[in-house]
C-alpha positions in Angstrom: -124.3 -49.0 -117.2 -127.9 -48.4 -116.3 -130.2 -51.2 -115.1 -133.5 -51.7 -113.4 -133.4 -53.4 -110.0 -134.9 -53.8 -106.6 -133.6 -52.6 -103.3 -132.7 -55.7 -101.2 -131.8 -53.8 -98.0 -131.1 -50.4 -96.6 -129.2 -49.7 -93.4 -130.5 -46.4 -92.1 -127.7 -45.9 -89.5 -125.0 -46.7 -92.0 -126.8 -44.9 -94.8 -126.0 -47.6 -97.3 -127.8 -50.5 -99.0 -127.8 -53.2 -101.7 -129.6 -53.2 -105.0 -130.2 -56.5 -106.9 -130.6 -56.9 -110.6 -129.9 -59.5 -113.3 -127.0 -57.3 -114.5 -125.3 -57.2 -111.0 -125.2 -60.7 -109.6 -124.7 -60.7 -105.9 -125.9 -57.1 -105.6 -124.6 -53.6 -106.1 -123.4 -51.7 -103.0 -125.1 -48.4 -102.7 -124.0 -45.4 -100.6 -126.4 -42.6 -99.7 -124.4 -40.2 -101.9 -125.6 -42.2 -105.0 -129.3 -41.7 -104.2 -130.5 -39.1 -106.6 -133.6 -37.8 -104.8 -134.6 -34.6 -102.9 -134.3 -34.6 -99.2 -133.0 -37.6 -97.2 -130.9 -39.8 -99.5 -132.3 -43.2 -98.7 -134.0 -46.1 -100.5 -136.7 -48.4 -99.2 -136.3 -52.2 -99.2 -138.4 -53.8 -101.9 -138.5 -50.6 -103.9 -138.0 -50.8 -107.6 -135.3 -48.5 -108.9 -133.2 -47.5 -111.9 -129.5 -47.3 -111.2 -126.2 -46.7 -112.8 -123.4 -49.0 -111.7 -119.8 -49.9 -112.3 -117.8 -53.1 -111.6 -115.3 -53.1 -108.8 -111.8 -54.5 -109.4 -111.7 -55.5 -105.8 -115.1 -56.5 -104.1 -116.3 -54.3 -101.3 -118.5 -55.8 -98.5 -118.6 -58.9 -100.6 -120.1 -57.1 -103.6 -118.4 -56.7 -107.0 -120.6 -53.8 -108.2 -120.8 -50.2 -107.0 -123.8 -47.9 -107.5 -123.0 -44.5 -109.1 -126.5 -43.2 -109.1 -130.0 -44.6 -108.2 -133.5 -43.2 -108.2 -137.0 -44.7 -107.8 -138.5 -46.3 -110.8 -141.0 -44.0 -112.7 -139.3 -40.8 -111.6 -136.4 -38.7 -112.9 -133.1 -38.6 -111.1 -132.5 -35.4 -109.3 -129.4 -33.7 -110.7 -126.5 -33.1 -108.3 -126.9 -29.4 -108.8 -130.5 -29.5 -107.6 -129.8 -31.3 -104.4 -129.2 -29.5 -101.2 -125.6 -28.5 -100.7 -125.8 -29.5 -97.1 -128.2 -31.8 -95.2 -128.0 -33.3 -91.8 -130.3 -35.7 -90.1 -130.4 -37.1 -86.5 -131.0 -40.8 -86.8 -132.1 -42.5 -83.7 -131.3 -46.2 -83.0 -134.9 -47.1 -83.7 -134.6 -45.6 -87.2 -136.5 -42.4 -86.5 -135.1 -39.6 -88.6 -135.2 -35.9 -87.7 -133.8 -33.2 -90.0 -131.3 -30.9 -88.3 -131.3 -27.3 -89.3 -128.8 -24.5 -88.7 -130.9 -23.4 -85.8 -130.3 -26.7 -84.0 -126.5 -26.1 -83.9 -124.6 -24.3 -81.2 -121.9 -23.1 -83.5 -121.4 -22.3 -87.2 -120.9 -25.3 -89.6 -117.3 -25.8 -90.7 -116.8 -27.7 -93.9 -113.5 -28.8 -95.6 -111.1 -28.2 -92.7 -107.7 -29.8 -93.1 -105.9 -31.3 -90.1 -103.0 -33.7 -89.2 -104.0 -36.8 -87.4 -103.0 -40.3 -86.4 -105.0 -43.4 -87.3 -106.3 -45.0 -84.1 -108.5 -47.7 -85.5 -109.1 -49.4 -88.9 -111.6 -52.1 -89.6 -110.3 -53.9 -92.7 -113.4 -56.1 -93.2 -115.8 -53.1 -93.2 -113.3 -50.6 -94.7 -113.6 -47.8 -92.2 -111.7 -46.4 -89.3 -111.0 -43.5 -86.9 -108.4 -40.7 -87.1 -107.5 -38.8 -83.9 -106.5 -35.2 -83.9 -106.7 -32.1 -81.7 -109.2 -30.6 -84.1 -111.6 -33.6 -83.9 -112.0 -34.5 -80.3 -113.5 -38.0 -79.9 -112.2 -39.1 -83.2 -113.0 -38.6 -86.9 -114.8 -41.4 -88.8 -113.4 -42.2 -92.2 -114.4 -44.6 -95.0 -112.1 -46.1 -97.6 -113.6 -43.9 -100.3 -111.9 -40.8 -98.7 -108.6 -42.3 -99.9 -109.7 -42.0 -103.6 -108.1 -39.4 -105.8 -109.7 -35.9 -105.9 -111.1 -36.4 -109.4 -113.2 -39.3 -108.1 -114.3 -37.6 -104.8 -115.2 -34.4 -106.7 -116.9 -36.2 -109.6 -120.4 -35.2 -110.6 -123.3 -37.5 -110.4 -123.6 -39.7 -113.5 -119.8 -39.9 -114.0 -118.3 -43.3 -113.3 -114.9 -44.6 -112.6 -113.3 -48.0 -112.7 -110.6 -47.7 -110.0 -107.6 -49.9 -109.2 -104.2 -49.6 -107.6 -103.7 -46.9 -104.9 -104.6 -47.7 -101.3 -107.8 -49.0 -99.8 -106.9 -49.0 -96.1 -105.0 -47.2 -93.4 -102.5 -48.6 -90.9 -103.1 -48.0 -87.2 -100.5 -45.5 -85.9 -99.7 -43.9 -89.2 -99.9 -40.1 -89.6 -102.2 -38.7 -92.2 -103.4 -35.3 -93.6 -107.2 -35.3 -93.7 -110.0 -33.0 -94.6 -113.1 -33.3 -92.4 -116.6 -32.0 -91.8 -118.8 -32.1 -88.8 -121.4 -34.9 -88.6 -124.5 -35.1 -86.4 -123.9 -38.8 -85.7 -121.7 -40.8 -88.0 -121.6 -44.2 -86.3 -121.2 -42.4 -82.9 -118.6 -39.9 -84.1 -119.1 -36.1 -84.5 -116.7 -35.7 -87.4 -116.4 -37.4 -90.8 -113.4 -37.4 -93.2 -113.8 -36.1 -96.7 -110.3 -36.7 -97.9 -107.5 -38.7 -96.3 -103.9 -38.5 -97.6 -101.3 -40.9 -96.0 -97.8 -39.5 -95.7 -96.2 -42.8 -96.8 -95.5 -43.6 -100.4 -98.5 -45.3 -102.0 -98.9 -47.1 -105.3 -100.3 -45.1 -108.3 -104.0 -45.1 -108.9 -105.4 -46.6 -112.1 -108.5 -44.8 -113.2 -110.7 -45.4 -116.2 -113.4 -42.8 -116.5 -116.7 -43.1 -118.3 -119.8 -41.0 -118.5 -123.1 -42.5 -117.4 
């Protein structure tokens, strides 16, 4: 569904925020990947926006709604195909943002590398954790959404899913296969998981798809 709302908050270091509207009581949790703008995918607290959202079967961060796509009121959402295929920003603790270009890197960018690792930490309340492997020294940061089925991870902007079943957390000490990418600074980690596949048997996912 599409609604008009106002940005309650935006956490620049976590690259996530909350949008309030009459249709989403309690607020809709909004990751940076849902922000349909050119450049740095962030929103400004107090800013009016239009946004597409979906209800969550299980609340995340205390919110029962998830933002699929959001853009500033009075503008057109930038299609996924028109956004940069890769963007990186160095975000300082004071909130200062500096775009990082290929010239700033000491080695070529590696995307979509698969490795085998062991879960060393998992924060159940905030739904994120760390995977250790020889390929990701210092640990690889992972969010619960990396556990979603491929059709959800690879979905185009504007396509929504009502997701249930499956798994939403990892167990410390378990072995996983995971796809990762380098990160400038993801909560203090230099690597970020794209997909995570536990080796244990997991419940089947229940996915209801709808187009926004």
